[in-house]
N, C-alpha and C positions, 0 to 999 in steps of 0.2 A: 463652263459658262453656259447657262440655259439659252435655248433657242427661242425665237419669237413664239413658235407654236407651244413650247413648254410653258413660257411665261403667260401666254393668253389662256391656256388650259387651266391655269391655277384658279381662274375666275375670281381673282382677288386684286382689284385695282390698286389698293394701298400697298400690298406686298409687291406687286409688279413694279410700281413706281420706285420702291426702295431697291429692288433688284437691279433695275435699270440704272439707278444712281450709283450702285456699286460697280457696275460695268463701266460707267463713266470714270470712276475713280481708278480703275485698272488700265483704261485705254486712252484717256485724254491727256495730252502733254501740254496743251494750251487751250484756253477757253475764254469765254466772256461772261462776266458776272451777270446774273439775271437782274439783280437790283442795282441801285446806283448809290454810292456814297460821295460826299463832298468834303473838302478840307481834311483829307486823310492825314492822320497823325501816326498811328503805329499798329502793328499786329500784336496779338497776344494769344496764347494757347487757350482753346476752349476748356472751360472748367465746369464740372457738374453744377447744375443750377443756372447756367447761362441760358438765355433765350436762344433756341435753335435758329430762330430767324436771323440772328446776327452773324451766323457762319458765312465767311467769304467763299462763295462757290468757285470763283476764278482761281483762288489760291488752292482750294481743295482739289480742283480738277488737275492742277499741275503737280501737286506734291502728295496728295492723299492725306494731308494733315488738316484737322479741323482747327481753323484759326478765326479769331474775332478781329475784324477790322474796325478799329476805333476811330471815330471822327467827331468833330465838334457839332456837326449838323448832318442830318441824313435826309436824302430825298429818294423816296421809293417810286417805282415805276407802276403805272396803271397797265395791266395786261388784260385784254379782252380775248378770251378763248371762244372760238366759234366752230361749231360742228355741223356739217351737212348731214341731214337725216333723210335725204331723198332715197328712193328705192334702189338706185344703182350702188349705194353703199353696202348692199347685201351681197355684192359680188364675192365669190370665194375662189382662192387660188392656193394650191398646195395645202389645203386643209385650214387656211386662215381666211377669215372674212375681212373685207376692207373695213367694216364697221368696228370689229373688235380691235383691229390694228390701230385704228384712229382713236378709239377709247383709251387704249393703253398709252398711246403717245400723248394725248391731252392730260391724262392722269399724271404722267411723268413731268410734263411741263408745269402743271399746277403744283406739284410737290416741290419743285425747285423754286417756284415763285413763293410758295409758303415759307420755305426755309429762309428766303431773303427778305421776307416781310413786305412783298409787293402786294398791291391792291388787285385782287383777282375778281373777274366777272366772267360769266359763262352764258353763251347764247346758242340757240339751235335754229337751223333752217329746216322746217318740217311742214309738209302739206301746203307749201306756198307761203308760209309765214315765218318771219324772223321773230323769235321770242327770247326775252331775257329770262333765264332760269335762276341765275344766282347773281346777286348784287355784291359789291365789295363790302365785306364785313370780316371781323376776326375769325369767323367760322366758314369763310368761303370755300376753303380747300375741302373740308368735310362734306359740304353741301354739293360741291361739284362732283365728288366721287359718287354721291347718292344719285344724282341725276344721270350721270354717265352709266351707272349700273342699270338704270331703268330705261335708257334710251333704246328705241327701236326705229329702224329705217323703213319708210314706205312713202308711196306717192311721188309726185313730180312737180314741175313748174306748171303754170306760170306763177310768178311771185306777186303777191298782193301789194298794193301801193304802201310805201313806207314813209313816215313823216320825216321831213328834213332834219328835225331835231335829233333823230336817232343817230345821224351820221356826224353831227357837229359837236363841238365841245372845246373848251379852253385848255383842258389838261392835255399834256403830251401822253400818248397812248401807243402801246404796241398791240396791234390787232393780229391775231394768228388764226387764219382760216384753215380748217382741215377738211379736205374734200377730194373727190376725183376730178372736179372741174370739167365734167362732161356736160355738154349742152346741146340743145336741138338747134337753137338759132344763135342769139348773142346774150343769153340771160346772165351768164357770169360776167361777161365784159361790162354790161350795164351796171351790175351791182357793185363790182369793184371800182368802177369809175365814180359811183356815188359816194364811196367811202374815202375817196382821195381828199386829203386835207393836210395842210402843212404841219400840223401837230400830231399827225398819226403816221406810224410806220406800219405798213401792211406786209405780213409774211404769209404767202399762199403756199400751203403744203399740199401738193398734189400726190395722192397715193394711187398707184397703179399696180396691177397684177403683172406677173411675168408673161402671161399669154397676151395681155394687152400690148405690152412693150415689144414682144418678139413672138408673134403668132406662129406656133409650131404644131398645131393640131393636124391630124390626118384622119380621113374617113368621114362618114356622114354624121352630122350632129344636129340636134335641135337647138337653135340659138334663140334665147328668150330675152326680150327687153324687160329688165327688172323694174322699170317704172310703169310701162304701159301694159305689160303682160303679153304683148304680141310675140308669136313664135313663128319661126321659119326653119325649114330643113335645108341644109346646104352641105355640099362636099367641101370640107375644110381645106384640103390641099388646093382645090380649084380656086378658092378665094384668097389664098395666102398673099399673093403679090398685091392684089387690089386693096386688101385690108391694111397691109403694112404701109403702102403708099398713102392711103387716105388718112390713116391714124397719125403717121409721121407728119403729114401736112397739117393736121389739126394741132399737133404739139408745137410745130414751128409757128403756127398762127398765134397760139397763146404766148409763146416766147416774145413775139413781136408786140402783141397787144398789151402785155403787162409790163412793158418797159417804161419805168417812171422812176424819178429820184427816190421816192419813198415807198416803192413797191418791189418786193422780191418774190420770185416764184422758185420754190424748191421742189423738184420732182423726184420722188423716191419710189423704188420698187418694194413690194411687200415682202420680198425676200431679204431686204436690207435689215440688219439688226436695229432694233428700236433705239438702242443707246447711240448708235452711229447717226441716226436721224436727229436725235436731240442735240448731239454735238454739232451737226451742221447748223441747226437753228441758233445755238448759242454763239457759234463762231461768226455767223453772218448778221447777227443783230447789230443795228447801227445806233439806236438810241443810247445816249450816255449822259 
């Protein structure tokens, strides 16, 4: 089974998404279908020529068998994939950048949504602006891969004013934010609060490095703020206790702040297999 580093070094998001789906097939015993069907009638085996979008992912994740779930009517899910492109996403841990980890994760989620026929859109937060890069179309998956390949992280907050119409909508929607959710004041808290809507489920995927979660460096290091560029020389061992306490305090604060009926915070380490993170997202998705 290829590691995260091996998958990311392929530099091929389409292939990476397929490899991760294969790992799901090998390791998942229960799951939640990305799309939604109604008035279920029966399963039948996939046959050459069938639309791949009709494969039932929940059944596939349990059994490894490609099955078509037939129903009299179908209702697909609107999935809004959102990627933080602020400078802190350039953080590297054990040879893997946070941005590349995030790109491969989003590509995998988009691939699953594509297979299920869900409506996919893609947004970025970059240089203080939220922009829609891909609208829901039959070719959304291919366009999402294109924009992911081109994405670069730089800059920081503050966020420019956003129209209220950006957050509202009558359609039910799964919004998946992928970020480190690091902030100077309360930028993320305000943004997530703006997204809160009865018809939206928010899944906040916080990607953190091993050294951020368990600071173990020793010796003198130059610590550089990836957003401001500011640098400071510190003895790592001397600051271990203070860093761990302050960082854990921040994580506890986010846990409390993001407690809401339609908001879920999933915190993952960059050493976690990407397939395992996708599994967490599928298993914790509530919209049905």
